N, C-alpha and C positions, 0 to 999 in steps of 0.2 A: 579442474583442481581448485581446492579452496585454500586460501592463505589468510592467516590472521594478521591484522594490522593494528598497531597500537602507538601510543605517544602522539596522538592527534590533538591538536589545539582545540579547545572547547568552542572557540569562535568560528571554527571551520564547519562548512556543511559538506554534504556528499559530493557536490559538484566541484568544490575546491579540491578535494582529495582526488577525484576522478581526473581533473586537469593535470595534477601533479604526476599521477601514475601514467597517464597518456604520454607525457613528455618523455618518459623512459621507454615504454613499450613501443611507441610509434616512432621513436627516434633512430631505430636501427632495425635492419633486416635480420638481426641475430635471433630475434624471438619468433618471427613468422615472415614468410615471403608475401603473405597477404597484407597489403597496405591497410593501416588502421584496423588491426585485428580487434575484434569486439571483446569486451569484458564488462563485469558489473561490480561496483563497489557499494556496500551498504553499511551505514553506521548503526551501532547498537544504541538503542534509546536508553535514557536514564530516567525512569519514572519517579525516582525519589528527589531528583533535582528540581528546584522551583523555577530556575531561570535558564538552565542549560538544557538543550534538547538531545544531547547524546553524552556517552560516558567516556569519550576519547578513544574508543575501540571500534573496530569494524572488521568486515570480512570482504576479501577480494576473491572473485570467482573468475578464472580464466578458462578458455575453451579446451585446453589439453594439458596433461602433466608435463609435456616437453616444454611448453612455454613457462609453466609454473616453476619447474626446477631451474631453468635458466635464470628466471627472475630472482629466485632465492639465492642462486650462486652469486648474483651481482649485488643484491640488496640485503641478503641475510646477515647473520652475525659475522660470517667470515668473508663477506663481500667487500669490494672496494668502492662501489657506488653508493650514493645515498640520494634520497628524495626529500626535499623540504618544501614547505608552503612559502609563498612569497613574503609573508610578514613574520615568519617564524623560522629561525635558524636551526631549531631542533629537528633532526631527521626523523622521518617516519620509520618505525621498526616493523620488520616482516619476518614471519615464520609460518611453517605449515600448521594449519588448524588441527588441533588434537583434542581428544577427550579421553581421560583415563589412560593416557599413553597410546591411544589408537588414533591414527590419522582419520580425519573426518572427510567423508565423500560429499561432494556438492549435491544439491537437490537435482534430480534428473530432469525435471521440467525446466528449471532455471538453466541448466547446462544446455539443454536442447535449444532454448530461446537464444542463448548467447551464440551458439554455433550457427543459427539460422538467420538471426537478425543482424543488420549492419550496425556498426558503431555510430552512435549519435553524439555529436559534439556537445559538451556541457552547456554551452551558451544556447544551443538550439533546444536542448532538453529543458533548461530553466525557463525559456520563453514558452515552451509548450505547457509545462506544468503550471506556469503562472496563468496562462490563458485558460487552460482546462480547469484549474482551481476556481477561477472566476465563474466559469460556466457551471461547474459542479455544485458550487455553494450558492448559486443565485437561483431564485425562483420568483415568479411574479404571480401573486394571488389573483385569481380571476373570479369576478362576481357572477358573470353570466357568459355562458358559451352556447352559441346557437348553431345548429345545422339548418341549412335552408336553401333558398333559391335566389340567385342574383338575377333579377328580372330585366326584361328588355328596356324598361324605362328608367333603369338605374336604381330602383328600389330593391332593398334586400328584405325578403319575406322569411322570417324565422319559422321553421316548420317543426322543429323539435329542439327543446332546450335541455341541456344536461342537468339532471336533477341533483347534482352533488357539488360540493365545493371542489374547485379545481385549481391547479397551479401550473403555470407554463414553465417548462424547464428545458435546458440545453445540455443535460448531463450525458446524453448519448451522442457518440461521434457521428457527424453527418446528418443529424436529424434533431428536430425539436419535438417535444412531447407534452401532452397535457396529462397530468397525474390526477385521477379522480379519487379523492380521499374517501375512506370508508372501509368497510369490511365485507368482501375483499376489495383490494385496490384494483382499479382498471386503468389502462393506458390508451391514449390516442396518439399514435406515433406518425409523424409526417417527415419523410425523407426530404432533404433540401431539393433533390432533383425532381420531386413531384410537384413543387410549387410553381405555378404559372405566374402568379403575382402576389405580392404581399404589400398591402396598402395601409398606412396609418392615416386616419381621418381626423379632422379638427374636433369632432365631438367625442373624442376618446374611444373611438371604435377601431378595431384591427380586423381587416378583411383578408381572409385567405381564399385564393382561387387556385384550385388544384387540377393537375392533369388527370389524375386518377385518385380514387378514394384513399384515405389514410388507412393505417393498419390498426385494428382494434385488438387489444391484447389483454390477457388476464395477468395475474401477478407472477405466474410462472413463465411468461413469455409466449404462451400459446395463442395462436391466431383465432379470432372470433369473427363470425359473420357480422355481428352487430353487438352493441353494448347490451348486456342483459338487464337493462334498467327501463323504468317507465317515467315518462313526462306526463304527470297526472295519470290518466288511464291508458295512455298510448305507449305501446312497446316500441323501442327504437328500431327493432327489426322490420316493423311495418313500413318505415320510410327510409331506412338506411341506404337501400339500393338506389334511391332516387335523389337523395339530398346530401350526399357526402362530398360533393365537389366544391362546396362553398361553406365556409365557417366564419363566424363573426364573434369576436370578443368585444363586449361592451363595457362602458363605464370605467375605463382605465384613467387613473389620476395622472396629472402631469409628471409626477415623480416616477410613476410606473412606466409611462411612455418614454421618459428619458432613460430609465434603466433598460427597457426593452431595446431601444436604439443602440445603447452601449453594448448590450449582449450580441445583437446582430452584427455589429461591426467586428466583434471578437470572433464570432462564428463565420463571418464573411458571407452574410446573406444580404442581398439587395432589398431595400425597402423603399417603396414609392410613397410620396407625400401628396395627399389630395388637398385641394384648396377648399372644396365644398364638403360639408358634413354628409355622412351616410344616412339616407332615409331608410328607416326601419318601419315596416308595416306588416302585421300578421295577416296574410291573405288566405291562409289555410289552403294553399294550392294543392297539397297532397293530403287533404283531409280524408277521413274514412269515407265520407259521403261522396267526394269527388272520385276517389279510386273505385268505390263500389259502382258508381254510375258509369264510369269508363269501362269497367270489366263487363258489366251487364250489357252495355251498348255494343261493344265489339263482338260479343257472343252472338248477336243477331245476324252477323255477316258471315260470309264464307271464311274458311280457314285462312286462305291467302290474304284476303283483305284485313282480317283481324290480326294476322301475323305482322303485316306492314305497320298497322297502327300501334301494336304493342312494341315493335322494334323502335319506332320513333320515340315512344315514352321511355323505354329502357336505355336507349342510347342518348338521352338528354336533349333531343331536338325540341320537344314540347312537353309541357306539364299537363296533368289531368284537367286543371281548370281551363286551360287553353283549348283542350279537346272538347270539353263541355260547351264552351262558347262557339266552337267551330262545328258542332255536330250537324247542324242543318246544312252547312256548306259542304261538308264531307258526304252527307247523304245525297245531296243534289248531284255531286260529282259522280258518285257510285251509280246512281240511277241513270244518269246520262250515259255512262259507260255501258251499262247493260242494254240501254235502248239502242245502242249502235250494233247490237247483235254480237258479231264475232270478236273474239280476243278481248272480252271485257276485263278479265282478271289481269291480263298483261298490261292493258291501258292503265288500270287502277294502280298497279305496281309501279309503273314508270312515273305516274303523276305523284304518288305519295313519296317515292324515293327522292325525286327532284325537290319536292316541297320540303321534305325533311332536311335536306342539305341547305336549302335557302333559309329555312327557319333557324337552323343552327348558326349559320354564318351571320345572319342579321342579329342574333343574340350576342355573338362574340363581338360584333361591331357596335353593339349597343344602339341599334336602330329600332325605333319603336313603330315600325310600319305595321299597319293592320294585317294580321295574318290572313284574314278572310279575303282581302284583295289579292294577296300573294297567291293563295290557293286558286282563286278564280282565274288569275292571269295564266298560271301554269296549266290549269285544266283547259282553258281556251286554246292555248298553244297546241296542246296534244290532240285535242278534238278536231281542230281545224287543219292541222298539218297532215300530210299524207302519212298513213300508218303502214309500216312494214313489220309484220309480226316476226318475232324471234324464231329462227329455225332450230329445232332441237333434233339432231339426228340420233341414230341408234347408239352412237358412241358417247352421247352426252346426256345430262339430266340437269334439272334445276335443283341446286343444292341449298338446303336450309342449314344454317350453321349457328350453333350456340357456343358461347364462351362462358365457362364457369370460373369466376375469380373468387378470391377469398370473401368478398362481400356482395357480389352481384351476379346476375345472369344477363349477359349481353347477347343481342341477336344480330344476325347478319344474313344477307341474301334475301331471296334465293338468287343465285347466279349460276351461269353455265359451268359445269365441271365434267370431267371425264367420269363415265359410269363404270360399273363392274357387272359381272355375270349375274349377281343376285338381283340388282336393280332392273336389269333388262328382262327379268322374268315377269315384270309387271308393267302395265301401261303407264304412261306419264302421269295420269291423274292420281295414281297411288304413290308417287314419289314423295309427296308431302308428308307421308307417314314415316319417312326416314329422316333422321336428324344427325348431323355430324356435331359432336360435342368435344370441345378442346378445354383442357384444364390448364389454366395459366395464372400468372400473378396479376396484380392490379394493373400493370402496364401492358398486359397481354403478351408478356414474354414467357419463355419456357420456365417451368418450376425447377429451381435448383437450390441445393443446400447453401445457405449463407447465414451470416450473423443477423440479417434482417428478417429472415423467414424460417420459422420452425416448420419444416416440411412434415415431420412426424405428426404434429398437432393438426396441420392443414389437411393431411390425408385422412386422419381419424375423424375430424369434426366437420369437414366440408366435402371432401371428395368421396369418402366411403359411403355416406348416406345417399349420394346421387347414384353411385354405381350399384349399391345394394337395393335401393328403393325406387330408383328411377326419377324421372323429371316430369312434373305436371306442367303442361303448357296449353293454354287455350282449350281447356276441357279434355285434352288428351293426356294419356299416361305413357310417356316414352320410357322404355326400359333398355338397359344395356344389351347390345346385340353381339358385336364383335369389333375387330380392328384389322387393318392391314399392317404388314410389317413396317412400312414406311411411316404410317400414322402413329404407330406405337412409339416411335422415337420422338415425335412431337406431342405425345400425351393426348392424342385425339382418338376417339372411338365412335363407332356407329351405335345409335340408339334407334328404336322404332316403337311405334304405337300400333296396337292390333287394329286390323281392318278387315272388311268383308269384300271379297270379289264376287262376281256372279256365280262362281263355282265353289268357293270355300272361304273359311275364315283363316286369316294369316296371322301368325304370332311368332314370337322369338323362337319358340320350340319347333314350330313347323318349318321355319326357314333353316334352322340348324339341321333338322332331319333331312330336308330336301337336298342339302349340299352333298351328303354322302354318308358312307358307313366308315366308322373309325375304330371299331373293335374287331378282334379276331382276325387281324391282318397278318398273313403269313410272313410278310417282309418287315413288319414292325408290330409284333404282338403286344408290346407294352405301351403303345402309343396312348391308349385311352386312360392309362393310369398317370400320365404326366400332363398336368394342366398347361404348361408352357408349350409342349409339343402339340397337344390337342388344339390349342388356340392358334398355333402357327399353321397347322393344316387348314383350319377353318379360314384363316386370313387369306389363303390363296383365292378364295371366292370373292374377296373384297379388294383385290388388287385392281387398280385402275387399268383398264384394257380397252383396246379397240376391237369391236366385233367384226367378223368377216361373214359375208354371205355366201362364201364358196363352200359347197358341200364336199366333204371328204368322202370320195367314192370307195376308197380302199384304205381301211384303217387297220394297222397291225399293232398289237400291244405286246408282242413277244419277241421283238428284235433283241437278240442277246447282247448283254454288256461285254465289253472287252476288259479283261482283268490281267493283273500280273502280280508276281510275288518278288519282293526285293531280297537282298542277301540275308536279311535278318528274319525272313519268313513272314513278313507282314504283307497282307494282300491289299492291293490298290485297284481302283476301278478307273480306267482311262476314260471311259465314256460316261462318267458320273453326271447325268443331267442333260445329255444331248442325244436327240434322235435324228431322223432324216425325213426329207420330203422330196417329192419329184419336182423337177424344174417347171413342169406345167402348172403344178399347184402354186408354186412361188410366183410364177408369172400372173396367174389369175388373181391372186391376193393383191399383187402390186397394181394390176389394171383397175381393180375396184377402187383404189385410193385416188385415181386420177380423174380429173374432169374430162368431159368428152373432147375438149379442144387440146388437151395435153396428151392424148393417146396416140402419139406419133411412134413410128417404128423405133426411133432413137430412144425415146423415153421408156417405151415398153421393154426394151432390152436392158434397161438399167434396174431391173428388179433385184431386190436384196437376196443374197444367197444364204443369209442366216436370219432367223427370227427368234425372239424370246416369246414364248407362248404359254397359255394355260389351256388345257383340254381335259375335261372331266376331272379326275383326281390327279392329273399329271401336270408337271411344270418343268420348264427348262428351255433348251434351245432346239431348234430344228435347222439342219444344214442341208443344202441341196445334194442329192445323190443322183447323178445323171443316168444311173442304171435303172432307176425307177420310172415307170410309165403311168400315164393317166393322172388322176388327182389322188395321189397316194401320200399318206403320212404314216410314219413308223415310230412308235415309242418304245423305249427300253424299260426294263424293270426298275432301274435306278431313278426313272422319271416319275413313276407312279407312287404317290404319297398316301393315297387313300382310295377307297372304292366309291365311285360317283356314278350317277345316272349316265347312260349312253348319250353322247352328243355327236352331232354331225358336222359342226363347224368349230373352228379354233378361235380363241381370243388372243390378240397380239398385245403383249406388254411393251415391246420395243421392236422397231424396224432398224436393222443395221444395214442401211443402204449406202451410207457414205462413211469414209474413215474419219475418226475423231482426231482432233489436234492434240498435241502433247504439251502439257504444262508441268513444270516442277512444282513441288510444294515443300513446306518446312520439314516434315518428318523425313521426306526423301532426301532433301539437301543435307540434313544432319547425318543420315546414314552414308550418303555418298562422300561426305567430308571424311568420315571415319574409315572408309575403305579405299581412300587414295586420291580423291578428286580435289584439286587445289582451288583455293579461293579465286584465283585469276580466271578460271574457267567460268565460274558462275558470274563473276563481274562482267566478263565479256558478253555473255548472252543477255544479261540484264541491260547492258549498254546498247546492245543491238535492238532490244525491245523498246527502249526509250527512244532510240533513233528512228525506229519504224513509226512510232506514234507521231514524232515531229515531222517525218516525211509525209505522212498521210494528211497532215494539216496543210501542207503547202504544195503537195504534188498530186494533181488530179488523178493520175494513173495509179497512184499507190493507195488511194482511199478505199476502193472496193475490196481489194485483197486484204487490207487492214481490218475492215469490219468483218469480212468473212472468216478470217483466221481466228478472231476472238469471239466469233459467234454472236456478234452484236447486230441488231437490226434485222435479224433473220425472219422474224414474224411478219415484218412488212416488206421483206425481199429487198432491203436497201442495197446490198452489194450488187445484185443483178440490175436494179433500176439505175444505179449510178453508172454502170457500164453502158447501159443503153443511152443515158443522157449524154455521156461523153461522145458517143458516136454521132450525136446531133450537135456537137460542139457547145453543149450547154454546161457551164461551169458554175455551180451554186456556191462557190467559196465566199462570196461577199454577202450571202444571205444570213440574216440573223438566226433563222431557224436552223440552217445547216451548222452555223457556228455553235449553237446550243447543243445540237446532236453530237458534234465533235467534242465539246466540252464534257458532256456526260460520258462519252466513250473513253476519253483519255483519263478522266478522273477515276473511272472504274478500273482501268488497266493499271494505272500507277498505284492506286491504293491496294489493289490485289497483290502487286509485286512487293510493296512495302510491308504490308501487314499479313500476308499469307505466304510470301515466297513464291508466288505464282508466276514463274518465269517461262515464257513460251520458248519452245525449241522447234524451230522450223526443220522439217524433215523427220521429226519424231512423230509417232502415231499412237493413238488410243484405239484398241480393237478388241472385239469379243474373242474369246477362246473357244475353239471347237477341236474335235479330234480327227485324225487321219483315218476315215472309214474305209479307205481303199488299201490301207497298209502299204503305202508307197514310200514312206519315209523310213530312214534308218535311225538307229539309236543316236540320240544327241541332236537330231535334226528338227527344224521347224520349217514351215512354208508360209510365205506372206506375199500376197499380191495386192497392190493398191490401185484402186480405180476411183478418181475424184469426180467423175461425171461432169467435167468442166470443159470438155472438148479435147483434152490431152489423152494420150494413149495410156492404158494400164501399164504399170511397171512392177518389177519384182525386187524384193529385198534379198541381197546376197551377201554372205559373209557373216562375221560375228556381229551380234546385236546385244545391246544391254536390254534386259527385260525384267519387269517387276509387275506387281499388282498392288494397287492402293487399297487400304492404307499400308504403308511400309512401316514396320515396327522393328523387327529383328534385323541385324546387320546382314544376315544371309538371305534376306528376302529379295535382294537384288543380285542377279547373276547374269551370265552370258549364255548365249545359245548360238547355234550355227544355222543360219537361214540358207536354203539351197539355191535361191535365185529362180530363174525360169525353170519350169518343169522339164525334165528330160524327155526326149522323143518316146512316144508310147505311153507316157504317164496319163492317168485319168484326168489330171489337172490341166493337160493340154487341151482336152475337150471343153472343159469349163474351168477357168482359172480359180473359181470360188474366191472372189475378191473381198477385201475388207474384213479379214478375220485372221487370227493367228491359228494356224493348224498345227497341233502337237502330234508327234509320233506316238505310236502305241506299243513300242518295243522296249522303252526304258523300263528298268525294274520298278522305279518309282516315277510316276508321271511328273513332268516338269511343272505342270500347273500346281500340284500339291506342294512343291518346294517354294512357291511364291506366295508366302503368307497363308498357306493352307487353302489355295484356290481350287476351283473345279471348273467345269465347262457347262454350267447350267445358266449362264448369263453373266458370269464374271468377265470384267474387261481388263485387258493387259496393256501395259505401256512398253513401247520399244523405241530404242535409239540405234540406228545403224551405225556401227563404229567405223566403217569405211568412210562415211560422210562426216562423222563427228569423232575424229581420233582423240579429241580432248578428253573423252570419257573412257578411253581404252586402258587407262592406268589402274583400274580398280583391281583389288585383290579379293577374290570371292572365297567364301568359307562354306563349310558343310551346312546345309539348310536345317532350320529348326524343325522338330517333329514333336508336338505336344500330345500327350494322351488326352482324349476328350474328357471334359468335365462330366461327372456323374449326373444323371438326370434326377431331378427332384420328383419323386413319385408318391402317390397316395396309396393307401392300403385298400382302396376301392376304386371303382371306375369314376372318371371325372363327371361332374355335373356342370351345367352351364354357369352356375354361380362361381365355380372354381376359376373360370376364365376371368371373371371380374376381380376376384381376389388376386390373381396373378397381375392383372393390370395395375392394381393399387400397389402391389409389391414392387413392380417395375419402376413406378414413379419414385418410390423410396430408395431403391437400390441401383438405379441406373448410374453407373460409374465409369462408363467407357470414356467419356470426355475428360474426367478427372485423371484417369490412368494415362491417357495419351498426353495430356498437358504435363503431368508430373514427370513422365519419361523424358520429355524434351528438356525440362528444367534440370533434371539430373545429368543428362548428357552434356548440356551447356556448361555446367559447373565442374565437370570432371575432366582431368587431362586425358583420360582414355575415351572420352566421348561415349558413343553407344556401346562400347565394349566394357563399360562399367557393370559390376555385378548387380547393383541396384537397378540399373536400366534393364538388365536381362530379366530380373524378377518382374519388372513392369511389363515386359514383352509377354511373359507367360500369363500374367493376370489379364492383359489385353485380349489374349486369345480366349480366355474363359469368359470375359465380359462380352465379347462379340457373340459367343454362343449362348449367352444367358437367355435371350428371347426364345430359344428352342429347347434348352435344357432345364430352365427354371432354377438353376443353381447360381446365385449371385456371388460376386467376390466379396470378401470381408474388407471393408475400408481400412481397417487397421493393418492389413497386409500390404497396403500400398506404401512403398518406401518413401521416405522424406528426402527432399533435396538437402544439400549441405547448408544452404543458406535460405532464409526466408526472403531475402532480397531476390527480385526477379530480373531476368535479362531484359535489356531495353527493348528488344524486339517484341516483348509481350505487353508493352505499354498500350493501353487502348487508343484507338484512333481519335477519341475525343480529347485526349491529353495534348495540349499545345506545347507546353514546356515539360521536359522530363522531370519527374519527381525523384530526385536523387536519394531520398529516404526510402524509396520503395523499389527502385530499379537501378541496375548497374550497367555500364557499357560492356556488352558481351564481346569477348575476343573470338567467339566462334564465327564460322562463315555466315551464319544467320545474322549475327550482330553487325558484321562488316557490311553485308548487303543492305541491311536496314538503314544504316547511316549513309552508305555510298549513294543510294538512289536519290537522296535529296540534292546532292551535288550534280548528279547526272541530269536530273530534271531541270535544275536552274540553268545549266549550261545550254540545254536545247530549247527551253521555253521561257527564256529571260523576258521577252517582250509580249508574252501572251498570257492573258488572264484566263484561267481554266473555267471558273464559274462566275457568271455575271448576273446581276439582278435584272429581272425583266418586268415589264408591265404585267399586272395580274390579268389573265385572260377573262373575256366576258363569256357568259353562257348564252347559248343560242336561244333566242326568244322568237315567238310567232311573228312579231312585227319585223324583226331583223330578217328572218327567213323569207317572209313574203317579199321584202324589199330586194333581197339578193336574187330570188327566183325571177322577179319581174325584170331586174336589170339584165340577167343572163338571157332571159327570153327575148328581150328587145335586141340585144346584141346578136343573138342567134338568128333572129329573123332578118336583121340587117345583112348579116353575112350570107344568109341563104338567098336573098334577093339581089345581092350586089353582083356586078359583073366580075369576071375573072380578073384577078390582079396579076401584075408581072411578078415573076419570081423574086426580083430584087426588092419589090415592095413587101412581098409576103415573108421573105426570109432575109432580113438584114444581116450584114456581116457581124459575127459575134464580136462583142467588145473585148478589149484586152483583159486578161484575167487579173483581178485586183490582188494586192498583197493580202496575206492572211490577217494582217493586223488592221486592215481597212474594214471595220465592221460597221455596216449601215443598219439603220432601224427600219428599212423598208421590208415588207413581207416577201416571201420566197417567190411569189408569182412575178412581181415586177423585176426583182433582181436577176432572176434567171432569164428574163425576156423570153419566157418560154411559150407564151400563148401563140404568138405569130409564128415562131419556129415550128411548134407542134402542129399548128393548123396546116402549114405548108407540107410538113412531113406526112400528115394524114391525107392531104390531097393527092399525094403521089401514090398512095396505096389503096385508098378507099374510092372506088369508081362508081359511087351512087350519089344521088341527090341527098342533101342534108335533110334529116327528119324534122318534124315539128318538135319544138321543145316540150318535153313531157314533165310538167310540173309535179304531178303526183308521184311518178316513179323516182325521179331524181331527188325531189324534195323529201320524199319518204325515206329513201336510202340514207341521205345525208343526216336528217334529223335523228333517225334510229342509231346511226353510227356514233354521232356526237354524244347522245344520251348514254349509250352503253360504254363508250370509252370513259366518260366522266365517272360512271359507276365503278369501273375497274380501277381507275386511278385513285378513287376515294377508298375503296376496300383495301387496296394493297399498300396504302401509305403507311409508313412506319411511325409517323408522328402520333403522339397521344393527344395532341391539340385537336379538339373536335372541329370537323369541317375542313381539315387539311387534305390535300390531294397531291399526287405526283404530277410532274410536268409532262407536257406532250412529248418533249424530247426523251424523257426517261421511258415513257411508254413505247416509243418507236425503237429505241435502242435495246429495250428489254432489260434494263438494270436500274438500280436505285442509288442515287448519290448521297442521300442523307446519312449522317453519321449515327452510330448506335453503339451501345455497350454490348449488344448481343448480335454480332455479325451473322451468326447462324440464322437468326430470325430474318435478317435482311436477305440472305440467300434464298430462304424459303419463299419470301414474298416476291423476290425477283423471278424465281422459277415459276411461280403461279402467275405472275404478270405476263411472262412470255407465253405461257400456256393459254391464258385467257385472250390475250391480244391476237395470238395466232388463230384462235377460233373465231374471233371477231373479223379478222381479215378474210378468212375463208368464207364466212357467211356473207360478208359484204360483196366479195367477188362473185359468189354464187348468185346474188341478187341480179347482177348484170348478165351472167351467163345463162342461168337456168331458164328464165323467161324467154330469152332470145332463142335458145335451142328448142324450146317447146313450140314457139310460134313460127319458126323459119323452116323452109323446105329443105335447105341444104346447109352444110357446115359453113360454106363461104358466106351465104346471106346472113346466117346467124352471127358470124364473126363481124360482118359489117355493121350490124345492128348494135353489137356489143361495143365496137369502137366508137360509134357516134354517141351512144349514151355515156360512155366513159369520158368522152371529150366534153360533153355537157357537164358532167360531174366535176371535171377539172376546172372548168370556168367558174362553177359555183364555189369551189374551194378557194380559188384565187381571190374572188370578191369577199368571201367570208374571212379570209386571212387578213385582208386589208382592214377589216373591222375588229381584228384581234379576237375572233371567235374561237373558243377552245374546241379542238378537234378538226379545225379546218385544214391545218397543215398536213396532218396525218391522213385525212380523207383524200387530199390531193395526191399523196403518195400512192394510196390504194388505186385511185382512178388512173394514174399514170401506168401503174403496173398492169391493170386490166387492159388499158389501151394498147400497150406494147404486146401483151399476149394475143389480143385480137388481131393486130397487124401481122404477127407471125403466123396465125392460123390462115389469114387471107393469102399470105405469100406461099404457104404450103399448098393451098388449094390451086393457086395459079401455076405452081411448078409441077403439080401432079399430072400424069398423063390422062 
């Protein structure tokens, strides 16, 4: 409502009047129950007055007519109240704004702003305006602005000078900009968060060092790859990709320097002051001649070597001039690698990768060490160390990865990754013709709409040309190929370059054609007309899977689907996406995954009863049917998505061999609150989780279960290893390394609870859904058997359970079901319990799975809480489930071409709104008294359903259809983890359960961890060098020989009494080997089980395994680091725990990196273990003798890790963990042989 205000003193400003009105509006709850209701007052200007800035009149806008009418009742002509200014007794006059006798309506945009933004105190607003006015009106003229390279010797080499007059400005919030004057105007925008350091030097120079390139923009705000300008004859685009991390402004006067420092204080930017002047010298490092010479040179080498050299250039490790100077040394290294015959490319890759990291780190440290000496030292280490080649099995491939940013092309890899059915069609030497390409912002974060990034312009000018025309790299032309459904979400696609095999020429077209037939399908005749649907079916072939070598002897493609019709006549498919397999087939697939030493009767019986698979044009789940014989697989029509060539083996996307643990999340908590679960319930389970973390810190018996429950350390088998160590009375609690692992684990868990609502529920489960193929369940029933494969017996869930499927959006997505418990006598589930899945009945009119957020049984996972064990959750009130009509497909009037898939990929980047809808829905629920039952929330739920289907329908949601929250102020639980103190101008203390949990956990953590520091600084680890490795191996060899030749020791000497367990707070700086006192204990343990003479110490095998392990772990930790600071890497403790503790504004990116970290380290551990096992099983006559060889080699490796840990070598601790795990596995194999008849 708009109210006219007059009789205002001419000396007053808008803030004076605002203060006076606020004293009335905020002094009573009569006007609004919301404290400090927002409003806006604006004075009318008086252009004819020479000295006064307003006419004594103004307009007040309040958020609603109710507030306005009550205000007029009190302050209008008939009101009893009045408002005066402090220095003027004349009351302000109020009446409704009118024109020509008609009430005036407020501006809709202003009204929306008032309703959504919080009230700002006039004092705060005045200070902001004053500061912003200073920043807006100030500019510093710049004589010279240079892009260049800050060299190792501290000299700045200008490589490209801006050929226009420029001015430095702070007029944009959160960033500084250089305005390049002329027609048209261009901008160089630098976010404060992108600045690594900003240094003012005595000679009037200003040095910017950036984490990632600035944003180059045109006058409309569109993003440019580079400035469309020339420095002399040189285009900026020629050097922009290499020289945008360092900028220098020169010849600033003292007055300009003072002005700049004043502005940075206002903008709150830290400025360093150097004591020495900056040396500027034009070295032409990136001259056309140097770049041409570099490109010509690398073309002389193999693709892999050239790729590594190009990667070092594009990722800022070295510049072209340095490469030119190093050419002879690089050539010598490459020639030496090829002279050693086998694995030359892999040797070169390892050397250049390590050299690039060392070169980058030395540059950051400003160390001017000769690069040639560095390269020679690294080369010598690799050539003289025992070499263990990387094993690439059928399920993996060497992945080359490119990142397209607004200004640059960055390269990564190759590193081991899970392959897919397309890649496995070609031998490994052809995998280099495939390239994964991610489209990201300058910080390598996901592209999202924001005020700093014009996504429309970015897609049109940067992304579209790459998708349409391809990418030229090292003489090859990579073209867009396809994507997987998971990579689509991260804006990552597959590209490929054409190549020749001995039999044929392979191109994008030939690969798409080989995948299958997509037209004239009887079950989906219009598929070929829908680009999104067409692309989704092709994406099946690019899903990362594990191949199996088990031949399907009996394949049925006509197993009928089970359908039903509900009371409204709508048909549903109970078996949508699930087929069957014989138990023999499931057993053989499981056996194939196990090492020979793991193939015990117990382990073989733990085969998964359900698999998520890809087979020809089919996808979905397979569940065991005990009625099937032989190696049989049966698919249903609902699983067949297109016609594909006949295949005899399946590809496994996921093995469901163990039950998943259950964790709550924010959307679920919001829904549970609205359907009857009290805050005290959530607080109780959050407190239990915090207490479990504290117990694990101090109680040895609690630690393994704690790690296992949260899925931490699983790649390195930490839970089982700790259990084994405890059996030997080895307690690692006073170890620095163990403390670091625990710090990483607890930080991960506490942060997830605080910022995601990820509260663990012990006794709740996460399980795949399948259907009751035996028709043994009645209406309303489900069946669940849990087998944890931990030595305990399987058990059955009985009674009411709370069940849902993530993500939960609609309040009816959570419901209850009746679990039958143990199968009755005669039930087919008595023969085989089919553990670790939710089995749905097929008699309901509408399948229960479809009521849970529109789920099905093609791999969807469901979460359950047994209410008999958790009665706190039994008070929910369930409602009728949502049922949305599917969104119409976006179809063409012709058959799809391959370029239509690329067009959809572009559109997806522009229209991906699922995150926005989910976030907005929670904001609306938090601000509404009705929570998720709010009508605006219900609209979000419908839109979310459409957004989820967008990758398959091609029909995006309209962003304008997404409802707005009542306030622009966000709940405190949405504050980023990087925010130390809550910004009250942007966030409010939420009264919802989420807000209370967000604040409560701080007190719970302080109460349980008062004397324990979660994250502590550590010495920077050293990298393994040839001299250090030789010293360690010689030391262990001497010790091993002494032990071998010594007489038997008494037990008391070999196994001293374990020392009392230290307090958790007693953290020592000794490495894990000493503190665990493990060497003597382990040697005695081995003497009791290994009844053979000690072997000769094998330098080549143990040294090679150790060196290879450390090198690969370093690469993984560098690749998966979140930091944009070049040369940064994850800690060893993070790698072992499988999580990342670094803070980020994009937690989703951290989750992606952590997932990839676990995947890569699991592969590294498997390969390292196989180095011990494979050669032993090949060279030994029996399993027992092989196991003895494995144990002794693992014992040698353990001794190497202990000594390397003392020298603070990166990778030593985790290598010791792997060695211990191998040692224990070998001992178990020996014991099994001894006990076998």
